[in-house]
DSSP file (Angstrom, degrees, kcal/mol; ACC not computed):
  #  RESIDUE AA STRUCTURE BP1 BP2  ACC     N-H-->O    O-->H-N    N-H-->O    O-->H-N    TCO  KAPPA ALPHA  PHI   PSI    X-CA   Y-CA   Z-CA
    1    1 A M              0   0    0      0, 0.0     2,-0.3     0, 0.0     0, 0.0   0.000 360.0 360.0 360.0 138.1    0.0    0.0    0.0
    2    2 A T        -     0   0    0      6,-0.0     2,-0.2     2,-0.0     5,-0.1  -0.785 360.0-146.1-112.9 158.4    1.3    3.5   -0.8
    3    3 A T    >   -     0   0    0     -2,-0.3     3,-1.7     1,-0.0     4,-0.1  -0.606  40.5 -90.6-109.8 177.1    0.6    6.9    0.6
    4    4 A D  G >  S+     0   0    0      1,-0.3     3,-0.6    -2,-0.2    44,-0.2   0.790 127.9  48.2 -60.2 -28.6    0.4   10.2   -1.1
    5    5 A T  G 3  S+     0   0    0      1,-0.2    -1,-0.3    42,-0.1    42,-0.0   0.468 105.7  59.7 -92.3  -0.4    4.1   10.8   -0.4
    6    6 A Q  G <   +     0   0    0     -3,-1.7     2,-0.2     2,-0.1    -1,-0.2   0.105  67.1 139.2-113.3  21.4    5.2    7.4   -1.7
    7    7 A I    <   -     0   0    0     -3,-0.6    38,-0.1     1,-0.1    -3,-0.0  -0.495  58.4-123.6 -66.1 128.8    3.9    7.6   -5.3
    8    8 A A        -     0   0    0     -2,-0.2     2,-0.1     1,-0.0    -1,-0.1  -0.652  33.1-138.3 -74.7 107.9    6.5    6.0   -7.6
    9    9 A P        -     0   0    0      0, 0.0     2,-0.8     0, 0.0    -1,-0.0  -0.411   4.0-135.7 -75.3 143.1    7.2    8.8  -10.0
   10   10 A D        -     0   0    0     -2,-0.1    -2,-0.0     0, 0.0     0, 0.0  -0.874  29.2-156.2 -92.3 109.4    7.6    8.3  -13.7
   11   11 A I        -     0   0    0     -2,-0.8     3,-0.1     4,-0.1     4,-0.0  -0.770  11.6-123.2 -98.0 126.6   10.6   10.4  -14.5
   12   12 A P    >   -     0   0    0      0, 0.0     3,-1.6     0, 0.0    -1,-0.1  -0.245  43.7 -81.3 -62.6 154.8   11.1   11.7  -18.0
   13   13 A D  T 3  S+     0   0    0      1,-0.2     3,-0.1    21,-0.0     0, 0.0  -0.223 113.5  27.7 -56.7 141.7   14.4   10.9  -19.8
   14   14 A G  T 3  S+     0   0    0      1,-0.3     2,-0.3    -3,-0.1    21,-0.3   0.259  91.0 117.4  92.0 -11.2   17.4   13.0  -18.9
   15   15 A F    <   +     0   0    0     -3,-1.6    -1,-0.3    19,-0.1    19,-0.2  -0.690  35.0 172.6 -92.9 144.6   16.3   13.9  -15.4
   16   16 A E  E     -A   33   0A   0     17,-2.3    17,-3.1    -2,-0.3     3,-0.1  -0.896  47.5 -63.1-138.4 166.3   18.2   12.9  -12.3
   17   17 A P  E     -A   32   0A   0      0, 0.0    15,-0.3     0, 0.0    -1,-0.0  -0.226  67.2 -94.5 -54.1 141.3   17.9   13.7   -8.5
   18   18 A L        -     0   0    0     13,-2.2    13,-0.1     1,-0.1    24,-0.0  -0.333  29.0-140.5 -60.3 134.3   18.4   17.5   -7.9
   19   19 A F  S    S+     0   0    0     -3,-0.1     2,-0.4     1,-0.1    -1,-0.1   0.688  81.4  55.3 -73.7 -19.9   22.0   18.1   -6.9
   20   20 A R        -     0   0    0      2,-0.0     2,-0.3     0, 0.0    -1,-0.1  -0.955  65.5-164.6-124.2 132.9   21.2   20.7   -4.2
   21   21 A K        +     0   0    0     -2,-0.4     3,-0.0     3,-0.0    -2,-0.0  -0.802   7.6 179.3-111.6 153.4   19.0   20.3   -1.2
   22   22 A S     >  -     0   0    0     -2,-0.3     4,-1.5     1,-0.1     3,-0.1  -0.984  40.7-114.4-147.3 157.0   17.5   22.9    1.1
   23   23 A P  T  4 S+     0   0    0      0, 0.0    -1,-0.1     0, 0.0    -2,-0.0   0.844 115.1  56.0 -59.5 -33.5   15.3   23.0    4.1
   24   24 A L  T  4 S+     0   0    0      1,-0.2     4,-0.1     2,-0.1    40,-0.0   0.934 114.5  35.9 -64.4 -45.9   12.6   24.8    2.1
   25   25 A T  T >4 S+     0   0    0      1,-0.2     3,-1.7     2,-0.1     4,-0.4   0.593  91.9  92.6 -88.1 -10.6   12.4   22.2   -0.6
   26   26 A E  G >< S+     0   0    0     -4,-1.5     3,-1.4     1,-0.3    -1,-0.2   0.877  83.7  52.6 -52.0 -44.7   12.9   19.1    1.5
   27   27 A P  G 3  S+     0   0    0      0, 0.0    -1,-0.3     0, 0.0    -2,-0.1   0.694 106.4  56.3 -66.6 -15.0    9.2   18.5    2.1
   28   28 A W  G <  S+     0   0    0     -3,-1.7    -2,-0.2    -4,-0.1    -3,-0.1   0.451  93.0 163.9 -95.5  -1.6    8.6   18.6   -1.7
   29   29 A E    <   +     0   0    0     -3,-1.4     2,-0.1    -4,-0.4    15,-0.1  -0.215  40.1  65.6 -61.0 152.6   11.1   15.8   -2.5
   30   30 A P        +     0   0    0      0, 0.0    15,-0.4     0, 0.0     2,-0.3   0.367  67.9 169.2 -85.3 139.4   11.8   14.0   -4.6
   31   31 A L        -     0   0    0     13,-0.1   -13,-2.2   -13,-0.1     2,-0.3  -0.858  14.0-158.4-111.8 150.7   12.9   16.8   -6.9
   32   32 A Y  E     -AB  17  43A   0     11,-2.7    11,-2.3    -2,-0.3     2,-0.3  -0.847   3.5-155.4-129.4 161.6   14.8   16.3  -10.2
   33   33 A Q  E     -AB  16  42A   0    -17,-3.1   -17,-2.3    -2,-0.3     2,-0.3  -0.945  10.3-165.3-135.5 156.7   17.1   18.2  -12.5
   34   34 A K  E     - B   0  41A   0      7,-1.7     7,-2.7    -2,-0.3     2,-0.3  -0.922  22.0-150.7-140.0 114.8   18.1   18.2  -16.1
   35   35 A K  E     + B   0  40A   0     -2,-0.3     2,-0.2   -21,-0.3     5,-0.2  -0.663  16.4 177.3 -91.6 140.2   21.2   20.3  -16.9
   36   36 A T        -     0   0    0      3,-2.9     3,-0.3    -2,-0.3    -2,-0.0  -0.659  51.4 -86.4-120.5-176.6   21.9   22.0  -20.2
   37   37 A E  S    S+     0   0    0     -2,-0.2     3,-0.0     1,-0.2    -2,-0.0   0.876 125.5  17.1 -60.8 -37.1   24.8   24.2  -21.1
   38   38 A R  S    S+     0   0    0     40,-0.1    39,-0.4    39,-0.0     2,-0.3   0.224 123.0  43.6-123.8  14.6   23.0   27.4  -19.7
   39   39 A S        -     0   0    0     -3,-0.3    -3,-2.9    37,-0.2     2,-0.5  -0.992  54.9-140.8-155.4 162.8   20.3   26.1  -17.5
   40   40 A V  E     -B   35   0A   0     29,-0.5     2,-0.5    -2,-0.3    33,-0.3  -0.973  23.6-155.0-124.5 113.3   19.1   23.8  -14.8
   41   41 A I  E     -B   34   0A   0     -7,-2.7    -7,-1.7    -2,-0.5     2,-0.4  -0.766   8.5-153.1 -88.2 129.2   15.5   22.5  -15.4
   42   42 A I  E     +BC  33 105A   0     63,-1.6    63,-3.3    -2,-0.5     2,-0.3  -0.875  18.4 177.0-104.2 136.3   13.8   21.4  -12.2
   43   43 A G  E     +BC  32 104A   0    -11,-2.3   -11,-2.7    -2,-0.4     2,-0.3  -0.957   9.4 170.0-137.2 156.0   11.1   18.8  -12.3
   44   44 A L  E     - C   0 103A   0     59,-2.0    59,-3.0    -2,-0.3     2,-0.7  -0.979  36.9-114.7-158.8 154.6    8.8   16.9  -10.0
   45   45 A R  E     - C   0 102A   0    -15,-0.4    57,-0.2    -2,-0.3     2,-0.1  -0.848  45.2-121.3 -90.2 118.6    5.8   14.6  -10.1
   46   46 A L        +     0   0    0     55,-2.9    54,-2.9    -2,-0.7     2,-0.3  -0.366  40.9 167.5 -69.6 137.1    3.0   16.5   -8.4
   47   47 A A    >   -     0   0    0     52,-0.2     3,-2.3    53,-0.1     4,-0.1  -0.839  51.4 -81.5-141.1 174.4    1.4   14.9   -5.3
   48   48 A R  G >  S+     0   0    0      1,-0.3     3,-2.1    -2,-0.3     7,-0.1   0.831 120.6  63.1 -53.0 -39.6   -0.9   15.8   -2.5
   49   49 A P  G 3  S+     0   0    0      0, 0.0    -1,-0.3     0, 0.0   -44,-0.0   0.644  97.8  60.3 -63.2  -9.4    1.8   17.5   -0.3
   50   50 A H  G <  S+     0   0    0     -3,-2.3     8,-2.7     5,-0.1    11,-0.2   0.338  92.0  94.2 -94.8   5.7    2.2   20.0   -3.2
   51   51 A T  B <   -E   57   0B   0     -3,-2.1     6,-0.2     6,-0.3     2,-0.1  -0.534  65.9-132.0-101.8 164.1   -1.4   21.2   -2.9
   52   52 A N    >   -     0   0    0      4,-2.8     3,-1.9    -2,-0.2    -1,-0.1  -0.304  49.3 -79.0 -95.5-172.4   -3.2   24.0   -1.0
   53   53 A G  T 3  S+     0   0    0      1,-0.3    -2,-0.0     2,-0.1    -1,-0.0   0.666 130.6  55.7 -65.0 -17.4   -6.4   23.7    1.1
   54   54 A R  T 3  S-     0   0    0      2,-0.2    -1,-0.3     3,-0.0     3,-0.1   0.406 119.1-108.1 -94.6   1.1   -8.5   23.6   -2.0
   55   55 A G  S <  S+     0   0    0     -3,-1.9    44,-0.3     1,-0.3     2,-0.3   0.558  79.1 127.3  84.4   7.9   -6.6   20.7   -3.5
   56   56 A L  S    S-     0   0    0     42,-0.1    -4,-2.8     1,-0.1    -1,-0.3  -0.659  75.2 -90.5 -94.6 153.6   -4.9   22.8   -6.2
   57   57 A I  B     -E   51   0B   0     40,-0.9    -6,-0.3    -2,-0.3    40,-0.1  -0.477  55.4-108.8 -62.9 129.2   -1.1   22.8   -6.7
   58   58 A H    >>  -     0   0    0     -8,-2.7     4,-1.5    -2,-0.2     3,-0.5  -0.382  14.4-144.5 -70.8 130.6    0.1   25.6   -4.5
   59   59 A G  H 3> S+     0   0    0      1,-0.2     4,-2.7     2,-0.2     5,-0.2   0.801 100.1  61.9 -63.0 -29.6    1.3   28.8   -6.2
   60   60 A G  H 3> S+     0   0    0      2,-0.2     4,-2.6     1,-0.2    -1,-0.2   0.871 101.5  51.5 -64.2 -37.3    3.9   29.2   -3.6
   61   61 A L  H <> S+     0   0    0     -3,-0.5     4,-2.5     2,-0.2     5,-0.2   0.936 112.0  46.5 -62.2 -47.2    5.5   25.9   -4.5
   62   62 A I  H  X S+     0   0    0     -4,-1.5     4,-2.0     1,-0.2    -2,-0.2   0.913 114.3  47.4 -64.1 -43.4    5.6   27.0   -8.2
   63   63 A A  H  X S+     0   0    0     -4,-2.7     4,-2.4     2,-0.2    -2,-0.2   0.925 113.3  47.7 -63.9 -45.1    7.1   30.4   -7.3
   64   64 A A  H  X S+     0   0    0     -4,-2.6     4,-2.2     1,-0.2    -2,-0.2   0.912 113.8  46.1 -65.6 -42.8    9.7   29.0   -5.0
   65   65 A L  H  X S+     0   0    0     -4,-2.5     4,-2.7     2,-0.2    -1,-0.2   0.835 111.1  53.3 -70.5 -30.5   10.8   26.3   -7.4
   66   66 A S  H  X S+     0   0    0     -4,-2.0     4,-2.7    -5,-0.2     5,-0.2   0.918 108.0  51.0 -65.2 -43.2   10.9   28.9  -10.2
   67   67 A D  H  X S+     0   0    0     -4,-2.4     4,-2.2     1,-0.2    -2,-0.2   0.927 112.5  46.6 -59.2 -45.7   13.2   31.0   -8.1
   68   68 A N  H  X S+     0   0    0     -4,-2.2     4,-3.1     2,-0.2     5,-0.3   0.942 111.9  50.0 -60.8 -48.8   15.4   28.0   -7.5
   69   69 A A  H  X S+     0   0    0     -4,-2.7     4,-2.3     1,-0.2   -29,-0.5   0.892 111.9  47.6 -60.9 -41.2   15.5   27.1  -11.2
   70   70 A M  H  X S+     0   0    0     -4,-2.7     4,-2.3     2,-0.2    -1,-0.2   0.907 113.6  47.9 -67.6 -40.4   16.4   30.6  -12.3
   71   71 A G  H  X S+     0   0    0     -4,-2.2     4,-2.2    -5,-0.2    -2,-0.2   0.933 113.8  46.2 -64.0 -45.9   19.1   30.9   -9.7
   72   72 A Y  H  X S+     0   0    0     -4,-3.1     4,-2.7     1,-0.2    -2,-0.2   0.883 112.0  52.4 -64.2 -36.9   20.6   27.5  -10.6
   73   73 A S  H  X S+     0   0    0     -4,-2.3     4,-2.6    -5,-0.3    -1,-0.2   0.890 107.5  51.1 -66.8 -39.3   20.4   28.5  -14.3
   74   74 A C  H  X S+     0   0    0     -4,-2.3     4,-1.3     2,-0.2     6,-0.2   0.917 112.5  47.8 -61.7 -42.1   22.2   31.7  -13.6
   75   75 A G  H  <>S+     0   0    0     -4,-2.2     5,-3.3     1,-0.2     3,-0.3   0.923 112.4  48.1 -62.6 -44.2   24.9   29.7  -11.8
   76   76 A Q  H ><5S+     0   0    0     -4,-2.7     3,-1.0     1,-0.2    -2,-0.2   0.897 110.5  51.6 -63.5 -41.0   25.1   27.2  -14.7
   77   77 A A  H 3<5S+     0   0    0     -4,-2.6    -1,-0.2   -39,-0.4    -2,-0.2   0.763 115.5  41.5 -69.1 -24.9   25.3   29.9  -17.3
   78   78 A T  T ><5S-     0   0    0     -4,-1.3     3,-0.9    -3,-0.3    -1,-0.2   0.200 116.2-107.2-108.5  14.6   28.2   31.6  -15.5
   79   79 A G  T < 5 -     0   0    0     -3,-1.0    -3,-0.2     1,-0.2    -4,-0.1   0.760  63.1 -75.2  67.8  24.0   30.1   28.5  -14.5
   80   80 A W  T 3 <S+     0   0    0     -5,-3.3    -1,-0.2    -6,-0.2    -4,-0.1   0.822  98.7 130.3  58.6  34.7   29.1   28.8  -10.8
   81   81 A T    <   +     0   0    0     -3,-0.9     2,-0.4    -6,-0.3    -2,-0.1   0.603  61.9  48.9 -92.7 -13.7   31.6   31.7  -10.4
   82   82 A T  S    S-     0   0    0     -7,-0.1     2,-0.6    -8,-0.1    -4,-0.1  -0.964  72.8-136.2-129.1 143.6   29.1   34.1   -8.7
   83   83 A S        -     0   0    0     -2,-0.4     2,-0.3    -3,-0.0   -12,-0.0  -0.891  29.4-164.7 -98.9 120.5   26.7   33.7   -5.8
   84   84 A Y        -     0   0    0     -2,-0.6     2,-0.3   -13,-0.1    32,-0.1  -0.751  11.7-165.8-106.5 150.8   23.3   35.3   -6.7
   85   85 A V        -     0   0    0     -2,-0.3     2,-0.3   -14,-0.0    -2,-0.0  -0.945  34.6-100.0-126.0 154.4   20.3   36.2   -4.5
   86   86 A T        +     0   0    0     -2,-0.3     3,-0.1     1,-0.2   -19,-0.0  -0.569  37.0 172.1 -76.0 130.0   16.9   37.1   -5.8
   87   87 A I  S    S+     0   0    0      1,-0.4     2,-0.3    -2,-0.3    -1,-0.2   0.591  71.4   9.9-109.8 -18.4   16.2   40.9   -5.9
   88   88 A S        -     0   0    0      2,-0.0    -1,-0.4     0, 0.0     2,-0.4  -0.950  58.7-179.0-159.9 141.0   12.8   40.7   -7.6
   89   89 A L        -     0   0    0     -2,-0.3     2,-0.4    -3,-0.1   -26,-0.0  -0.953   2.8-176.6-145.5 122.3   10.4   38.0   -8.6
   90   90 A T        -     0   0    0     -2,-0.4     2,-0.4     2,-0.0    -2,-0.0  -0.972   7.0-167.6-120.2 135.1    7.1   38.4  -10.5
   91   91 A V        -     0   0    0     -2,-0.4     2,-0.5     2,-0.0   -28,-0.0  -0.981   8.9-171.5-127.2 131.2    4.8   35.5  -11.1
   92   92 A D        -     0   0    0     -2,-0.4     2,-0.6     0, 0.0    -2,-0.0  -0.988  13.1-153.8-119.2 121.4    1.8   35.4  -13.5
   93   93 A F        +     0   0    0     -2,-0.5     3,-0.1     1,-0.1    -2,-0.0  -0.839  23.6 164.3 -96.1 122.6   -0.4   32.3  -13.2
   94   94 A V        +     0   0    0     -2,-0.6     2,-0.3     1,-0.0    -1,-0.1   0.328  65.2   6.2-119.0   4.6   -2.2   31.5  -16.4
   95   95 A G        -     0   0    0      2,-0.0     2,-0.3     0, 0.0    -1,-0.0  -0.928  69.1-114.5-165.1-173.6   -3.3   27.9  -15.7
   96   96 A S        -     0   0    0     -2,-0.3     2,-0.3    -3,-0.1   -40,-0.0  -0.875  14.8-141.4-134.2 166.8   -3.3   25.1  -13.1
   97   97 A A        -     0   0    0     -2,-0.3   -40,-0.9   -40,-0.1     2,-0.3  -0.878  14.1-139.2-127.9 161.4   -1.8   21.7  -12.6
   98   98 A N    >   -     0   0    0     -2,-0.3     3,-2.1   -42,-0.1   -52,-0.2  -0.845  31.3 -86.3-122.9 155.1   -3.1   18.5  -11.1
   99   99 A I  T 3  S+     0   0    0     -2,-0.3   -52,-0.2   -44,-0.3     3,-0.1  -0.329 114.9  30.0 -54.2 136.0   -1.9   15.8   -8.8
  100  100 A G  T 3  S+     0   0    0    -54,-2.9    -1,-0.2     1,-0.4     2,-0.1   0.123  91.8 119.4  97.6 -19.9    0.0   13.2  -10.9
  101  101 A Q    <   -     0   0    0     -3,-2.1   -55,-2.9   -56,-0.1     2,-0.5  -0.437  67.5-118.0 -76.6 152.7    1.2   15.6  -13.6
  102  102 A W  E     -C   45   0A   0    -57,-0.2     2,-0.5    22,-0.1   -57,-0.2  -0.806  29.1-159.8 -86.0 128.9    4.9   16.1  -14.3
  103  103 A L  E     -C   44   0A   0    -59,-3.0   -59,-2.0    -2,-0.5     2,-0.4  -0.953   9.4-175.4-113.1 127.0    5.8   19.7  -13.6
  104  104 A A  E     -C   43   0A   0     -2,-0.5    20,-3.0   -61,-0.2     2,-0.7  -0.985  15.0-153.7-125.1 133.7    9.0   21.1  -15.2
  105  105 A I  E     -CD  42 123A   0    -63,-3.3   -63,-1.6    -2,-0.4     2,-0.5  -0.918  15.5-170.9-107.5 109.4   10.4   24.6  -14.6
  106  106 A E  E     - D   0 122A   0     16,-2.6    16,-2.7    -2,-0.7     2,-0.3  -0.891   5.9-164.2-104.9 123.9   12.5   25.7  -17.6
  107  107 A S  E     - D   0 121A   0     -2,-0.5     2,-0.5    14,-0.2    14,-0.2  -0.819  11.2-156.8-112.0 147.9   14.5   28.9  -17.2
  108  108 A D  E     - D   0 120A   0     12,-3.0    12,-2.2    -2,-0.3     2,-0.6  -0.989  16.6-137.9-118.7 128.7   16.2   31.1  -19.7
  109  109 A V  E     - D   0 119A   0     -2,-0.5    10,-0.3   -71,-0.2     3,-0.1  -0.787  21.2-177.9 -85.2 120.4   19.1   33.3  -18.7
  110  110 A I  E     -     0   0A   0      8,-2.7     2,-0.3    -2,-0.6     9,-0.2   0.902  62.6  -9.7 -86.7 -47.2   18.5   36.7  -20.3
  111  111 A K  E     - D   0 118A   0      7,-1.5     7,-3.3     2,-0.0     2,-0.4  -0.981  57.8-158.7-156.7 140.3   21.6   38.6  -19.2
  112  112 A T  E     + D   0 117A   0     -2,-0.3     5,-0.2     5,-0.2     2,-0.2  -0.925  12.4 172.9-121.6 150.5   24.5   38.2  -16.8
  113  113 A G        -     0   0    0      3,-2.6    -2,-0.0    -2,-0.4     0, 0.0  -0.680  52.6 -81.0-134.8-169.0   26.8   40.7  -15.2
  114  114 A S  S    S+     0   0    0     -2,-0.2     3,-0.1     1,-0.2    -2,-0.0   0.789 125.5   7.8 -72.8 -25.5   29.4   40.5  -12.5
  115  115 A T  S    S+     0   0    0      1,-0.2     2,-0.3   -33,-0.1    -1,-0.2   0.388 124.4  55.0-133.9   0.8   26.9   40.6   -9.6
  116  116 A I        -     0   0    0    -32,-0.1    -3,-2.6     2,-0.0     2,-0.4  -0.979  51.6-169.7-141.1 149.9   23.5   40.3  -11.2
  117  117 A C  E     -D  112   0A   0     -2,-0.3     2,-0.5    -5,-0.2    -5,-0.2  -0.998  11.2-150.4-140.5 134.3   21.7   37.9  -13.5
  118  118 A F  E     +D  111   0A   0     -7,-3.3    -8,-2.7    -2,-0.4    -7,-1.5  -0.912  28.0 160.2-107.4 131.7   18.3   38.3  -15.3
  119  119 A A  E     -D  109   0A   0     -2,-0.5     2,-0.3   -10,-0.3   -10,-0.2  -0.945  23.1-156.0-144.6 163.0   16.3   35.2  -16.0
  120  120 A Q  E     -D  108   0A   0    -12,-2.2   -12,-3.0    -2,-0.3     2,-0.3  -0.966  11.2-148.3-138.7 156.3   12.8   34.1  -16.8
  121  121 A S  E     -D  107   0A   0     -2,-0.3     2,-0.4   -14,-0.2   -14,-0.2  -0.930   7.3-160.7-127.7 150.1   11.0   30.8  -16.3
  122  122 A L  E     -D  106   0A   0    -16,-2.7   -16,-2.6    -2,-0.3     2,-0.5  -0.999  16.8-146.8-125.8 127.1    8.2   28.9  -18.1
  123  123 A I  E      D  105   0A   0     -2,-0.4   -18,-0.2   -18,-0.2   -20,-0.0  -0.836 360.0 360.0 -97.9 126.0    6.4   26.2  -16.1
  124  124 A K              0   0    0    -20,-3.0   -19,-0.1    -2,-0.5    -1,-0.1   0.351 360.0 360.0-119.3 360.0    5.3   23.2  -18.2
């Protein structure tokens, strides 16, 4: 018998366990990554612990993972030579996701500088 947190996820090709852990994202595990030359795509199989009180996937989860994906992508694009922090984050929700779906956060690095990086994400 499985519980909501023990669903065996079907992981798309190219994804592996996320290389970096944090106390914020620990309850949302397992999280996965797919690295490209200039980005780190974060993915997860959505489950009940990712929902709000109405049973919808929580926007805070999506925003936080987008923030992570953009930060990791800025690091990947610059060879991890600079440590970045978020100075602004804007989120527009145009749809919803359901338990059981694969959620992937794909980021594009727009511009990098010596202390700042601009990026955007698309959640699929």
